[in-house]
C-alpha positions, -999 to 999 in steps of 0.1 A, spaced: 151 597 -734 164 621 -760 153 602 -791 119 584 -790 122 569 -824 127 531 -826 159 535 -847 181 549 -820 179 556 -783 202 572 -758 200 565 -721 219 584 -695 222 577 -657 231 611 -643 243 597 -610 251 562 -599 262 560 -563 275 530 -545 305 525 -567 339 541 -564 349 564 -593 336 578 -625 326 558 -655 302 556 -685 286 527 -702 280 526 -739 259 497 -754 254 491 -791 224 471 -801 216 460 -837 184 443 -846 177 433 -810 213 420 -804 237 436 -780 269 436 -801 291 457 -778 293 469 -742 319 494 -733 326 504 -697 342 538 -704 365 549 -676 373 585 -683 390 597 -652 425 611 -658 454 587 -653 470 590 -618 506 582 -628 516 564 -596 540 541 -614 557 570 -631 564 591 -600 576 561 -581 607 560 -604 637 575 -586 623 570 -551 641 551 -524 633 515 -519 616 523 -486 591 547 -500 566 527 -522 546 512 -493 535 546 -480 531 562 -514 511 534 -530 487 532 -500 474 566 -512 460 549 -543 430 538 -523 415 550 -490 394 519 -487 421 493 -492 454 510 -483 467 479 -465 464 459 -497 487 483 -515 512 485 -486 514 448 -482 518 441 -519 545 467 -521 563 454 -491 563 419 -504 576 429 -538 604 450 -524 614 424 -498 615 399 -527 639 421 -546 661 425 -515 661 388 -507 643 392 -473 615 369 -460 593 380 -431 579 352 -409 569 345 -373 549 370 -352 557 399 -375 540 380 -404 511 371 -381 506 408 -373 506 416 -411 478 390 -415 459 405 -386 462 440 -401 449 426 -434 420 409 -416 410 443 -403 409 457 -438 389 427 -451 363 432 -423 358 469 -429 359 469 -467 338 438 -473 313 450 -447 311 484 -464 302 468 -497 277 443 -483 257 466 -461 261 501 -476 266 495 -514 252 461 -524 223 451 -501 201 480 -513 199 463 -547 183 432 -532 159 450 -509 144 476 -532 159 508 -517 179 534 -535 207 536 -510 218 529 -474 197 559 -462 166 541 -474 179 508 -460 184 524 -426 146 532 -426 134 498 -437 161 476 -421 177 497 -393 190 468 -374 210 455 -404 226 489 -410 235 492 -374 251 458 -375 271 467 -406 284 499 -389 295 478 -358 314 454 -380 330 482 -400 340 500 -368 356 468 -356 376 464 -387 387 500 -385 398 495 -349 420 466 -359 437 487 -387 440 517 -364 457 498 -335 482 480 -358 486 507 -384 485 539 -363 454 552 -380 424 536 -398 431 552 -432 465 552 -448 483 534 -419 516 550 -408 530 522 -387 537 498 -416 573 497 -429 595 474 -449 601 442 -430 572 447 -406 561 476 -384 577 506 -367 562 493 -334 546 460 -324 517 461 -300 519 444 -266 495 416 -257 477 439 -233 471 464 -262 456 437 -283 433 424 -256 405 451 -259 401 440 -296 391 405 -285 358 416 -269 349 436 -300 358 407 -323 338 382 -303 308 405 -308 317 409 -344 317 371 -349 281 370 -339 273 400 -362 291 383 -390 270 351 -385 239 372 -386 251 389 -418 256 355 -435 220 344 -425 206 378 -436 221 378 -471 214 341 -476 177 352 -476 181 375 -506 167 366 -540 194 360 -565 187 362 -603 202 335 -625 235 346 -640 269 332 -649 302 349 -654 320 331 -683 355 340 -673 385 322 -659 389 327 -621 423 339 -608 433 340 -571 462 334 -549 465 299 -533 486 292 -502 492 257 -489 472 250 -457 453 283 -454 429 306 -472 452 330 -490 451 367 -479 485 383 -477 505 359 -499 503 329 -522 508 316 -558 486 328 -587 462 299 -595 437 297 -624 404 279 -626 396 280 -663 360 286 -674 365 259 -701 363 227 -680 384 209 -706 414 229 -693 427 218 -659 434 242 -630 470 255 -631 494 278 -612 524 298 -622 552 316 -603 545 351 -593 576 363 -612 558 352 -644 526 372 -636 529 396 -665 537 368 -689 503 354 -682 483 386 -674 488 409 -703 475 445 -701 464 465 -731 451 500 -736 416 504 -751 404 535 -768 373 539 -746 389 538 -712 418 552 -692 420 519 -673 440 492 -689 422 460 -697 438 426 -690 437 391 -705 448 360 -688 466 337 -713 445 354 -739 412 348 -721 388 370 -700 393 365 -663 378 375 -630 395 380 -596 380 386 -562 357 368 -538 342 344 -563 377 334 -575 390 330 -540 361 307 -531 366 286 -562 403 282 -557 406 279 -519 372 276 -504 381 241 -490 408 258 -469 384 280 -449 380 273 -412 354 248 -401 332 276 -388 334 295 -421 326 263 -440 296 258 -418 285 294 -427 291 288 -464 269 257 -463 242 275 -444 243 303 -470 237 278 -498 272 280 -513 276 243 -512 303 221 -497 338 228 -510 352 198 -492 333 176 -516 357 189 -543 388 192 -522 403 162 -539 403 182 -571 421 210 -553 393 236 -556 360 245 -540 326 240 -554 324 267 -580 299 296 -579 300 318 -610 269 339 -603 280 375 -597 249 383 -577 259 356 -552 292 372 -546 277 390 -516 273 355 -500 310 348 -504 319 383 -490 298 376 -460 315 343 -453 349 360 -458 340 386 -432 332 359 -407 365 341 -416 385 373 -411 369 379 -377 377 344 -366 412 345 -380 418 378 -362 407 362 -329 430 332 -335 461 355 -342 455 375 -311 451 344 -289 484 331 -302 503 364 -302 537 369 -285 553 402 -289 584 398 -312 618 409 -301 619 432 -330 589 446 -349 607 444 -382 633 426 -402 660 448 -418 656 452 -456 689 465 -470 688 480 -505 702 461 -534 699 460 -572 672 436 -585 636 430 -594 609 418 -570 573 407 -572 545 408 -547 508 400 -546 481 399 -520 443 394 -520 427 428 -517 390 425 -509 383 430 -546 409 405 -557 445 398 -566 467 429 -564 502 426 -581 532 449 -577 566 446 -594 596 469 -587 631 471 -602 660 488 -583 694 500 -591 725 494 -569 716 524 -548 681 511 -540 663 536 -563 632 525 -582 640 522 -619 606 507 -629 573 500 -612 543 480 -623 510 478 -604 481 457 -616 449 463 -595 420 438 -594 393 461 -609 414 468 -640 417 430 -644 380 426 -640 370 452 -667 366 427 -695 345 403 -675 323 431 -663 317 443 -698 308 408 -709 285 405 -679 267 437 -689 264 426 -726 249 392 -716 226 407 -690 212 434 -713 207 408 -740 187 386 -717 166 416 -707 159 424 -743 150 388 -750 125 390 -722 112 423 -736 126 442 -706 141 468 -729 128 501 -714 153 527 -704 145 524 -667 147 486 -667 179 484 -686 194 511 -663 186 491 -632 200 459 -648 233 476 -656 236 493 -622 231 460 -604 255 442 -627 283 467 -621 278 467 -583 280 429 -582 317 433 -588 323 462 -563 345 480 -588 370 505 -573 375 529 -602 391 555 -580 384 573 -548 365 602 -563 330 613 -573 306 585 -581 285 584 -612 278 564 -643 266 577 -676 248 550 -696 246 555 -734 227 530 -755 230 531 -792 204 511 -812 205 504 -849 181 484 -872 
C-alpha cells in the first residue's frame, strides 16, 4: 500500500501464478462505486497472422501449434479444418475418429492441469499446488495420473506430447495399428475411475454466489458433444432473445474484434454484446448431448439435469464462473469415456490422410479448445500461398466478460465492506482463474492497480 490516505489507493500483486501470461488489472473506484475494470495485457504482439502470409497451404497447422504449448492440438485442428474447407476437402471415417481421439487427449491433460494444479488451491485455502500436495496429496497424485494419460494419448497419435508432429492436412502422416492403441485402454479405464473421483471431489467445494452476465457461445454438432467441429451457437443472456446459430463463414460478421488502448489483446463483441466461450458455454449449449455416464456425473456434481431442457435445445444453464470447475471435471470424464469408445471401434484406415490439393479460395475452421471456441480463417492464391490469416482465440473473446466479472465482484466486496487490499486482491485472483485465461505461454504475474477517487 503506497498511499494510506482515503482519497486514493494503489494495490499491486507482484506475482500471480496459476494463470498463463502477463497482465495487470486497473480498477477505478469513485465514491464506493467501481466504475471501470481494465485487464491490461501488456505482452508484445506475437504476429502469427502476419508471418503466416506467403506460406504454403500445408504449413499453418504446424506453425500455429506453436502459439500454445498447452493446447497445440486445438490450433492444429482448427487450422486443418479451415484449410480443408478452402480446398473443398472433407475428412471423415476413421481418420476423423483419430482426430477426435487426439483432441480428447488434449482435453484430458489440459482440463486436468487447470482443475488440480491451478484452480483447486483457490477452494482449499492453499497458495499453490505445492501446498495442495501437502494437504491433499492423493488428489494431486490423481491429477498427475490423469494428465499423464492425456499426454500419452497425444504422444501416441501425435508423435510427441507437446507440439505434435504426426498431424498433417487431411489427417496424419501415420495411423496407429489396433495393437498400438491397446495399451491406452488400460490407462484410460483407470483414468475413468480417477475422473469420477475428481467430479465427486470438486462437487464438495464451496462455491460463492456469482453470475456472468454475458452471452454464451459454443459450437454445436448434431448428435454429439461438440469438440473438433460444429456450428457456432449462441445462448443470449437476455432470455427475451432466443438461442440462435450462424454459419461458420459468417463468424467475423457476428464476432467483431477491436483494439483497446489498455491491452495488446483484441477485445471481442458478439453482435454488439459481451460473450463468454468455454466450458460453461459448452454445457449450456450442448450439455444434453453428453453421454449417459457424463450426465450422471453432472447430476451428482449438482449441475442439474440438462435433459429436462433438451426440448429447448440447450442444457440447464450454469452462469456461475466458480462452478466452471465442475463442468471441466465432467468434461474430463466424458473425454476419457469417448477415447475408450473410439479405441474400441477403431479399424486402421487404408490411408492415414486424405489428399488436400492447393487451390485459390477462403476457408473457415473452428474447434472447441479447452478454454473455448477457437476460430481460424485463411485465404489462398492460386498457388496455394496464404494471402490472409485470421485467428480468434477463446481467451481474447472472453476478456470483456472477465473484466465485467471483476468489476461486479469487487463492487460486491466493497458493498460488504471487504475493501482491504488483501481481500480485494484475493477476490480478483480467484475471479481471473475461474476462466483459466491463456494470455500466452510465458512468465506469470498480475499487477493490480486500484485507483480510488471521492
